[in-house]
Residue, then its C-alpha position, 0 to 999 in steps of 0.5 A: m595120224d599124219n594128215g598128209g601135208k598141204a591139200g593141193n600138193a603131190i605126195p612127197a617122195g620121202r614120206g612113208p607109205w602108211s600115212g593117214r591118207d595112204l591108208f585110207r586110199l588102200i582100204l577104200l580101194a579094197l572096199l570098192i573092188g570087193q563091192m564091184l564083185v558083189y554088184y556083179d554077182t547080184a546084178t539085176k536080181v537086186i539092183p536095177h541100175i547095175n551098169l550105172y553103179l559099176l561105172a560110178n564105182l569104177a570112177l571112184i577106183l580110178l580117182t583113188l589110184i591117182p596119187w594126188e592128195r586133193l583127190t583123196r579128200l574129193v573121193w571122201l566127199l563123193i562117197w556120201p552121195a554115192g551111198a545116198l544114191m544106193r539107198w535111195d534106189w533101194a528105198s524108192r523101188a517097188t517091193k512086196s516085202d513083208v517087213y515093208w508092209a507090216t511096218s507101213q500098216g503098223v504106223s497106220f495102226l498107230l495113227h488110228g489109235m490102234n496097237p500094232y502088236t495086237h492087230v493083224p497086219t492084213w496088208v502083208y497078206e494082200h501083197q505076199a500070197g505065199v505068207a501063211n502066218y503073220p499074226t501081228y507086227t513082230y519087230f522092235p517098236g523103235s522105228l514106228f513113231t519115227e516112221i510116221p512122217f515118212y509114212l505120210l510121205g508115202n514110203v517108210r523105206i525112205g525113213l530107213a534109208l535116212a536112218d542108215l545114212a545118219t548112222a554112218l555120220l554117227i559112226y564117223l563122229l564116234a570114231r574120229p576122236y579115238l582112231g584119228l581122221w583117216p581111220a574114221r573116214s575108212l570106217t565110215a566108207f565101209w558103212l556107206l559103200f560096202m554094206p549096201g553091197f550085201q543087200v540080199a543078206l542085209y536089206l532084205a533081212i529082219l534088221d531095223f535101221f532105226l534100231v541101229f541108229w538109236i544104239a549109235l546115238a546112245v553110244l555117241l551121247y554117252t561118250r560125250g558125257r550126255l547121260v540123260g540123252s543117251a539113256l533116252a536114246 
């Protein structure tokens, strides 16, 4: 993959249209436009700060359209705080989610020497009147021990948000040696920006972000020949 010459120069007129940076710019533009449509559709039903997101998204689109190579690298750097902001907004929001309360009480059970798979998570019933049957914790255990420090901080969703950001980093580290610099950045941009656009389908579904993180870590360690670490993950 062509990395586009010197960072600060304008794109040479004679260079082909599908260099690494140009391909990244095109993919990112498609992701950002699609994300704006998703945000506009979900609006305040899911995202309280929808206007702020739309403005930030529009600014990234404008920066992506400017044919200056240094801006391509700047946009790549801006994607990370933008992705973190979206996850922080989701993680810090008040919720009645049964997954949130079941996970919180599951961690509480662990800290009190109790098995979360044999005790009823009563906090779910306290915060969701419509739940008729929630006998025990029913999700994978891969996040319960990892969530302990975030539970002590007051919010297990922060741990899930950080796990999702860490997964984006693992995806980049895994993809770069095989796909090249800019395709790896394109794939990571998809994870950071476009995936949160489907918060209704993704973040409110039964999906353990730590489970995805452990899988990504296991694959990365395996590709680097660290078989014991991969097996442990």
